Each structure stands twice: as C-alpha cells, then as structure tokens.
C-alpha positions as CSV (number, residue, x, y, z in Angstrom):
1,X,0.0,0.0,0.0
2,X,2.2,2.8,-1.3
3,X,-0.4,5.5,-0.8
4,X,-0.3,5.5,3.0
5,X,2.4,6.1,5.5
6,X,3.2,2.7,7.0
7,X,3.1,2.5,10.8
8,X,3.5,-0.8,12.4
9,X,1.5,-2.0,15.4
10,X,3.0,-0.4,18.6
11,X,5.0,-2.9,20.7
12,X,3.0,-4.7,23.3
13,X,5.1,-3.3,26.2
14,X,3.7,0.1,25.3
15,X,0.2,-1.2,25.9
16,X,1.2,-2.4,29.3
17,X,3.1,0.6,30.3
18,X,0.7,3.4,29.3
19,X,-1.6,4.7,31.8
20,X,-5.2,4.3,30.8
21,X,-7.0,1.2,29.5
22,X,-5.4,-2.1,30.3
23,X,-5.3,-4.3,27.2
24,X,-6.5,-7.8,28.0
25,X,-8.5,-10.7,26.8
26,X,-12.1,-11.0,27.9
27,X,-14.5,-13.7,28.9
28,X,-18.0,-13.6,27.3
29,X,-21.1,-15.5,28.5
30,X,-21.4,-17.3,25.2
31,X,-17.9,-18.6,24.3
32,X,-17.0,-19.4,20.7
33,X,-14.0,-21.4,19.4
34,X,-12.2,-19.1,17.0
35,X,-9.0,-21.2,16.6
36,X,-8.1,-21.5,13.0
37,X,-10.0,-24.0,10.7
38,X,-9.0,-25.2,7.3
39,X,-10.4,-23.4,4.2
40,X,-10.6,-24.4,0.6
41,X,-9.3,-21.9,-1.9
42,X,-11.2,-21.7,-5.2
43,X,-9.1,-22.5,-8.3
44,X,-8.5,-19.3,-10.2
45,X,-9.1,-20.0,-13.9
46,X,-11.0,-19.1,-17.1
47,X,-13.8,-21.5,-18.1
48,X,-15.3,-22.1,-21.6
49,X,-18.8,-23.7,-21.9
50,X,-21.5,-23.4,-24.6
51,X,-19.7,-20.5,-26.3
52,X,-19.4,-18.6,-23.1
53,X,-16.2,-17.6,-21.4
54,X,-16.2,-17.1,-17.6
55,X,-13.4,-15.9,-15.3
56,X,-12.8,-15.7,-11.6
57,X,-9.3,-14.2,-12.0
58,X,-9.9,-10.9,-10.1
59,X,-10.1,-9.8,-6.5
60,X,-13.4,-10.6,-4.8
61,X,-14.3,-13.2,-7.4
62,X,-16.2,-16.4,-6.4
63,X,-16.9,-19.1,-9.0
64,X,-16.0,-22.6,-8.1
65,X,-17.1,-24.3,-11.2
66,X,-18.8,-23.7,-14.6
67,X,-20.3,-26.6,-16.4
68,X,-23.0,-27.4,-19.1
69,X,-26.4,-28.2,-17.7
70,X,-28.3,-28.4,-21.0
71,X,-28.1,-26.7,-24.5
72,X,-28.9,-23.2,-23.2
73,X,-28.1,-23.4,-19.5
74,X,-24.7,-23.3,-17.7
75,X,-24.4,-24.2,-14.0
76,X,-22.2,-21.9,-12.0
77,X,-21.0,-23.6,-8.8
78,X,-20.8,-21.3,-5.8
79,X,-19.3,-22.9,-2.7
80,X,-18.1,-21.4,0.7
81,X,-14.5,-21.3,2.0
82,X,-15.5,-23.9,4.7
83,X,-18.4,-25.1,6.8
84,X,-20.4,-24.6,8.9
85,X,-20.9,-21.0,7.8
86,X,-23.5,-18.2,7.9
87,X,-25.8,-18.5,4.8
88,X,-24.3,-15.5,2.8
89,X,-23.4,-17.1,-0.6
90,X,-21.3,-14.5,-2.3
91,X,-20.7,-14.8,-6.1
92,X,-18.8,-12.7,-8.5
93,X,-17.5,-13.5,-12.0
94,X,-16.9,-12.1,-15.5
95,X,-18.7,-13.4,-18.6
96,X,-18.3,-12.9,-22.4
97,X,-19.0,-14.7,-25.6
98,X,-17.6,-14.8,-29.2
99,X,-21.0,-13.8,-30.6
100,X,-24.2,-12.2,-29.3
101,X,-26.1,-15.0,-27.5
102,X,-28.6,-15.6,-24.7
103,X,-27.6,-17.9,-22.0
104,X,-29.1,-19.0,-18.7
105,X,-26.7,-19.1,-15.7
106,X,-27.9,-21.4,-13.0
107,X,-26.4,-20.3,-9.6
108,X,-25.9,-23.5,-7.7
109,X,-25.1,-22.8,-4.0
110,X,-25.0,-26.4,-2.9
111,X,-26.4,-26.5,0.7
112,X,-27.0,-22.7,0.7
113,X,-29.7,-20.5,-0.8
114,X,-30.0,-17.5,-3.1
115,X,-29.7,-14.3,-0.9
116,X,-28.2,-11.5,-2.9
117,X,-30.1,-9.9,-5.9
118,X,-27.6,-10.0,-8.8
119,X,-25.9,-6.8,-9.9
120,X,-24.3,-6.4,-13.3
121,X,-21.6,-4.0,-14.6
122,X,-19.7,-3.4,-17.8
123,X,-16.6,-2.1,-16.1
124,X,-16.5,-3.5,-12.6
125,X,-17.1,0.0,-11.2
126,X,-20.6,1.2,-12.1
127,X,-23.3,-1.4,-11.1
128,X,-27.0,-1.8,-11.6
129,X,-29.6,-4.4,-10.5
130,X,-30.3,-7.1,-13.0
131,X,-33.9,-6.8,-14.1
132,X,-36.0,-9.1,-11.8
133,X,-37.7,-10.5,-14.9
134,X,-34.3,-12.0,-15.7
135,X,-34.0,-13.8,-12.4
136,X,-35.8,-17.0,-11.4
137,X,-35.5,-18.4,-7.9
138,X,-36.2,-22.1,-7.7
139,X,-37.8,-24.2,-5.0
140,X,-34.4,-25.5,-4.0
141,X,-33.4,-21.8,-3.4
142,X,-30.9,-21.8,-6.3
143,X,-31.4,-19.2,-8.9
144,X,-31.2,-18.8,-12.7
145,X,-30.2,-15.6,-14.5
146,X,-31.1,-14.9,-18.1
147,X,-28.2,-12.9,-19.7
148,X,-27.6,-11.3,-23.0
149,X,-23.9,-11.9,-23.7
150,X,-21.5,-10.6,-26.4
151,X,-17.7,-10.0,-26.8
152,X,-18.0,-7.2,-24.3
153,X,-17.2,-8.3,-20.7
154,X,-20.2,-8.5,-18.4
155,X,-19.5,-8.5,-14.6
156,X,-22.0,-10.4,-12.4
157,X,-21.9,-10.1,-8.6
158,X,-23.9,-10.4,-5.5
159,X,-23.1,-6.8,-4.5
160,X,-20.9,-4.0,-5.9
161,X,-17.3,-5.0,-5.7
162,X,-15.2,-3.1,-3.1
163,X,-12.0,-5.1,-2.8
164,X,-9.1,-4.2,-0.6
165,X,-7.5,-2.1,-3.4
166,X,-10.6,-0.1,-3.8
167,X,-11.0,0.4,0.0
168,X,-7.3,1.5,0.1
169,X,-7.9,4.0,-2.7
170,X,-10.9,5.4,-0.8
171,X,-8.7,5.8,2.4
172,X,-6.1,7.6,0.3
173,X,-8.7,9.9,-1.1
174,X,-10.0,10.7,2.4
175,X,-6.4,11.4,3.5
176,X,-6.3,14.3,1.0
177,X,-8.6,16.3,3.3
178,X,-7.3,18.5,6.0
179,X,-7.2,16.8,9.4
180,X,-7.1,13.3,7.9
181,X,-4.2,10.9,7.6
182,X,-4.0,7.3,6.4
183,X,-1.8,4.7,8.0
184,X,-1.5,0.9,8.4
185,X,-2.4,-0.8,11.7
186,X,-1.0,-4.2,10.8
187,X,-1.2,-7.0,8.2
188,X,-3.6,-9.8,7.5
189,X,-2.6,-13.5,7.6
190,X,-1.8,-13.3,3.9
191,X,0.1,-10.1,4.2
192,X,-2.6,-7.6,3.1
193,X,-2.4,-4.3,4.9
194,X,-5.0,-3.2,7.5
195,X,-5.5,0.5,6.8
196,X,-6.8,3.1,9.2
197,X,-7.7,6.7,9.1
198,X,-6.8,9.1,11.9
199,X,-9.2,12.1,11.8
200,X,-9.1,15.3,13.8
201,X,-7.5,18.7,14.1
202,X,-4.7,19.7,16.5
203,X,-3.3,17.9,19.5
204,X,-4.8,14.4,20.1
205,X,-4.1,14.5,23.8
206,X,-7.1,13.7,26.0
207,X,-9.6,14.1,23.1
208,X,-12.7,11.9,23.3
209,X,-12.3,9.2,20.6
210,X,-14.9,7.6,18.3
211,X,-13.8,4.3,16.8
212,X,-15.4,3.0,13.5
213,X,-14.8,-0.4,12.0
214,X,-16.2,-2.2,8.9
215,X,-15.9,-5.3,6.6
216,X,-15.4,-8.1,9.1
217,X,-17.7,-10.1,6.8
218,X,-16.7,-9.9,3.1
219,X,-20.2,-9.7,1.4
220,X,-21.5,-7.0,3.7
221,X,-21.0,-4.2,1.2
222,X,-24.1,-2.1,2.1
223,X,-22.7,-1.7,5.6
224,X,-19.4,-0.5,4.1
225,X,-21.3,2.0,1.9
226,X,-23.0,3.4,5.0
227,X,-19.7,3.6,6.8
228,X,-18.3,5.6,3.8
229,X,-21.1,8.1,3.9
230,X,-20.8,8.4,7.7
231,X,-17.1,9.0,7.6
232,X,-17.3,11.4,4.6
233,X,-19.8,13.5,6.5
234,X,-17.6,13.6,9.6
235,X,-14.7,14.8,7.5
236,X,-16.8,17.3,5.5
237,X,-18.9,18.8,8.3
238,X,-16.7,18.1,11.3
239,X,-14.1,20.6,10.1
240,X,-16.8,23.3,9.9
241,X,-18.8,22.7,13.1
242,X,-15.9,22.2,15.4
243,X,-16.3,18.4,16.0
244,X,-12.9,17.5,14.7
245,X,-11.3,20.1,16.9
246,X,-12.8,18.6,20.0
247,X,-12.9,14.9,19.1
248,X,-10.7,12.3,17.4
249,X,-12.0,9.6,15.0
250,X,-10.2,6.3,14.2
251,X,-11.6,4.4,11.2
252,X,-10.6,0.8,10.3
253,X,-12.5,0.4,7.0
254,X,-11.6,-3.3,6.2
255,X,-10.8,-5.7,8.9
256,X,-10.9,-8.8,6.7
257,X,-9.0,-7.9,3.5
258,X,-8.1,-11.6,2.8
259,X,-11.7,-12.7,2.9
260,X,-12.8,-9.8,0.8
261,X,-10.3,-10.4,-1.9
262,X,-10.7,-14.1,-1.9
263,X,-14.5,-13.8,-2.4
264,X,-15.3,-15.5,0.9
265,X,-18.9,-16.0,2.2
266,X,-18.0,-14.8,5.7
267,X,-14.7,-16.0,7.2
268,X,-11.0,-14.9,7.0
269,X,-8.2,-17.2,5.9
270,X,-8.2,-18.6,9.4
271,X,-11.5,-20.1,8.5
272,X,-13.5,-18.3,11.3
273,X,-16.0,-15.6,11.8
274,X,-13.9,-12.6,12.9
275,X,-16.8,-11.1,14.7
276,X,-16.6,-13.9,17.2
277,X,-12.9,-13.5,18.0
278,X,-13.1,-10.5,20.3
279,X,-12.5,-12.5,23.4
280,X,-9.1,-14.2,23.1
281,X,-7.8,-12.8,19.7
282,X,-6.9,-16.1,18.0
283,X,-6.9,-14.4,14.6
284,X,-4.0,-12.3,13.5
285,X,-6.1,-9.4,12.3
286,X,-8.2,-9.0,15.5
287,X,-5.2,-9.3,17.7
288,X,-3.3,-6.6,15.9
289,X,-6.3,-4.3,15.5
290,X,-7.3,-4.5,19.2
291,X,-3.8,-3.8,20.3
292,X,-3.6,-0.9,17.9
293,X,-6.8,0.6,19.1
294,X,-5.9,0.4,22.8
295,X,-2.3,1.6,22.4
296,X,-3.4,4.5,20.2
297,X,-6.0,5.7,22.7
298,X,-3.6,5.2,25.6
299,X,-0.8,7.1,24.0
300,X,-3.1,10.1,23.7
301,X,-4.5,9.6,27.3
302,X,-7.9,9.6,25.8
303,X,-11.3,8.0,26.4
304,X,-13.4,6.1,23.9
305,X,-16.9,7.4,23.8
306,X,-18.4,5.0,21.2
307,X,-17.5,2.1,19.0
308,X,-19.4,1.6,15.7
309,X,-19.3,-1.6,13.7
310,X,-20.9,-1.4,10.2
311,X,-22.5,-4.6,8.9
312,X,-25.1,-5.9,6.5
313,X,-28.1,-8.2,7.1
314,X,-31.5,-8.8,5.7
315,X,-32.9,-5.4,6.9
316,X,-31.8,-2.2,8.5
317,X,-31.4,-2.7,12.3
318,X,-29.3,-1.3,15.1
319,X,-27.9,-3.8,17.6
320,X,-27.6,-1.9,20.9
321,X,-27.1,-2.5,24.6
322,X,-30.0,-3.0,27.0
323,X,-30.4,-1.4,30.4
324,X,-28.2,-4.1,32.0
325,X,-25.1,-2.7,30.4
326,X,-23.8,0.5,32.2
327,X,-21.5,2.5,29.9
328,X,-19.7,5.8,30.5
329,X,-22.2,7.6,28.2
330,X,-25.6,6.4,29.3
331,X,-28.4,7.8,27.1
332,X,-26.1,8.5,24.1
333,X,-27.3,5.7,21.9
334,X,-31.0,6.3,22.7
335,X,-30.7,10.0,21.9
336,X,-28.8,9.2,18.8
337,X,-31.4,6.8,17.4
338,X,-34.1,9.2,18.2
339,X,-32.3,11.9,16.3
340,X,-31.8,9.6,13.3
341,X,-35.5,8.8,13.3
342,X,-36.4,12.4,13.4
343,X,-33.8,13.4,10.8
344,X,-35.0,10.8,8.3
345,X,-38.7,11.3,9.1
346,X,-39.1,7.6,9.9
347,X,-42.3,6.3,11.6
348,X,-40.1,4.0,13.7
349,X,-36.5,2.8,14.1
350,X,-35.4,-0.8,14.3
351,X,-33.5,-0.9,17.6
352,X,-32.6,-4.4,18.9
353,X,-31.1,-4.1,22.4
354,X,-29.3,-6.9,24.3
355,X,-26.8,-7.6,27.0
356,X,-23.3,-8.9,26.7
357,X,-23.4,-12.3,25.0
358,X,-21.3,-13.5,22.1
359,X,-17.7,-12.3,21.8
360,X,-18.4,-9.7,19.1
361,X,-17.0,-6.2,18.6
362,X,-20.0,-4.5,20.3
363,X,-19.3,-6.3,23.6
364,X,-15.6,-5.8,23.3
365,X,-15.9,-2.0,23.0
366,X,-17.8,-2.2,26.3
367,X,-15.5,-4.7,28.1
368,X,-12.4,-2.9,27.0
369,X,-13.5,0.8,27.2
370,X,-16.9,0.7,29.0
371,X,-18.0,2.7,25.9
372,X,-21.3,2.9,24.1
373,X,-21.3,0.6,21.1
374,X,-23.7,-0.1,18.2
375,X,-23.6,-2.7,15.5
376,X,-25.0,-0.7,12.6
377,X,-26.7,-3.0,10.1
378,X,-27.9,-2.1,6.7
379,X,-30.2,-4.3,4.6
380,X,-28.9,-6.3,1.7
381,X,-31.3,-4.5,-0.6
382,X,-31.6,-1.1,1.0
383,X,-31.6,1.5,-1.8
384,X,-28.2,3.1,-2.2
385,X,-29.4,6.6,-2.1
386,X,-31.1,6.0,1.2
387,X,-27.9,4.3,2.6
388,X,-26.0,7.5,1.8
389,X,-28.7,9.7,3.4
390,X,-28.8,7.5,6.5
391,X,-25.1,7.6,6.9
392,X,-25.0,11.4,6.5
393,X,-27.9,12.0,9.0
394,X,-26.4,9.5,11.5
395,X,-23.1,11.4,11.5
396,X,-24.7,14.8,11.8
397,X,-26.8,13.7,14.8
398,X,-23.9,12.0,16.6
399,X,-21.6,15.0,16.1
400,X,-24.2,17.3,17.6
401,X,-24.8,15.0,20.6
402,X,-21.2,14.5,21.4
403,X,-20.4,18.2,21.1
404,X,-23.3,18.9,23.5
405,X,-21.5,16.8,26.1
406,X,-24.0,13.9,26.2
C-alpha cells in the first residue's frame, strides 16, 4: 500500500506501560471457538462452456465451477470457503461470448440459498440491479439468470465490488482532506495491509475518541457503503462545526481484506467468523487491531466514547445495549437513534437491544473501554441513495450530541 504512511502496530510493552486502559483478553457468557480452521481456496481460472467464457481471475471473485447443464443453461457452482458458515453465498465472475447470444446461468449454491439480488456491470465500477424479470429463484433456493452476452465483458456479482485495493484507494482519497491521515495498523494473515484513518485537528491528547470499523464479513457491502457516507460526513462537516477540533476519530474500514479479496462468504483465511474473535484474539487481524486501538488511545491519554461496527443483514437494524449494560455515556445511543429517526422522518426505528453475550465487537468495546457501542446493520437490498442519506444523518446527529456533552 504505497499510498499510505506505513506505521507498524506499537509494541506490546507500550500497551502495558501506558496509563489508561489495560489491554487484556475478555470472557464472554457465550464462548465461541475461534482457533483457525482449514479453508478451501477456489481455483483461479478461465472457463469455456457453450460458447461462453467465464473468469474468476480478479479480486473478490467467487466461482468454483462452470459446467454445461443443457443446451442453453450453464451451471455456476458457488461454494463457501469452509463449513459450517453463515448463509451468505457471495458470487462474482466475468462473462463474455464470441457472438451475441442468450444464456441461462444457474447459480448452484449447494447446501445454501440465493440471498443477494444479482448486480451487473460493464466495467466493474458502475453497477445496476439485474432486471428481476431476468431472475428465477427455484424451489431448492438456487437461482437462474437470463443474460444477453457478447464479446464485451459483463460482470455479475452479489453486490458491488469493493475489494481491498478499492478500499485503500478510498482511504487515500480521504487522506487528501485537512485533518485526515491514512496509515497501516498491521497486516492480515496473507500479508494484506489493515489500513486506518486518523481524523481530527490539532493535538490528540485527551480528546474523546470515536472508533469505527467495517468489513469483518466480506459480502457486507451495504454496511461498508453506510460507513463511507458516515465518515465522509464527519470529514466534510466536522471541520466546519468544530467536531474535529474537540474529538478524534479512528476508522478501520476493512478488517478482513483476505476474505474480501478471496471472495469468501464470511470468514477470514483462518476459517472463522472474525466477529466472534473479540475475546481471546486467536486471529492475527483481530489481535493486531485491538492492540492498535488500545495503544493509540492510551498514547493520547484519551477515552473512547463510542464504537461503531458497520455490517449488513436482511434489513436495517441497530444492535444496541439493553439497560443491564452500564456505559460511561448512558443515554447517548438512545438519543442518537431518536435523532436519526427524526432526521430521516421515519415512523419507527429498528432498535434491537441486548446484554453482553457473544464475543463480538460490540461487547468488546464495552468490556475494553466501557464505551457505548452499536452494530450498525444495513439491509442487503436497502436503496443506495437511502444508505448515503442515512449515513449522513447518522453522522450529523452523533456529532451534535457529542459536542453537546452527552
């Protein structure tokens, strides 16, 4: 990653010697085994079937096989990196043909089911939904796409592609703004960098800190898009309203770059759900990132006011804490959600509170910092314009509340 200043993870002795938060492992009521499990890598290749060429030779691709089903239909095999696994069957591949033809592409997920409405692109950058009339979902939960193909490349994917290179380019773009710098917090198991943004004006000492993370799960692109809009609003408006003078923001936009680039359903190359590894840090990425967060905050003698983890699921929802969890900012999340509801003119807001249970990031932000924390989920099919608006309004409301002292 040549576009950022490389900063290694601070030595562990710094974590122990700094006054402030003590970095440690944590016990959660619902333990999960996150020691590494074997994964199966897809074979990267170009396929040729019924006059159609297909390729998975690009970052974030997922196509495990391509075979003739009948005279007009080709079966695309989509398989996970390992099992058991959350049913999030990601797919992404390129298609082209020697002549203009119509072909049916049968998405065969094995034991899994069709979840993501297919998107198409002619350049891998600009995407649109495939017309629903061209998609048939079968009783066995597989799906068949009717596609018009030619010598021009057609990209087909479960969601828009935002691989680690694209995420890095976005981070570099953000770092062109005043008060924003891009760095590296560590490396993944396969050596991909874990970028972060440090946002704020002036001295970082004792500034209340907001920590934002994203892309623990590779297919969860809508959550990443919301995170982008949220952070871009902080950068754009926070320099004008004084927020970035009084607060510091740390943004870790892609926690699982290996899984993203390998086109995984959910796991990293350790074969586990990274959002279950926030207890004992068996995975390289989580260990480095948690150390980096704690050491960075301790170095500045600061306090973490909130941790936000952006995800995607079937519908928009906020996973929050219930009244049994006593944070250092009681009332902040409730006021924030009320402000979002008002700002978006919503009849209601989907708040799902709970106590500390699974070893997920939300619980870790509380255990480590006693901070408010929210898992900010965006629906798979939430309109992209609304995602941006929601990210913007969410940032505006949170800045106002934090500057008010709540």
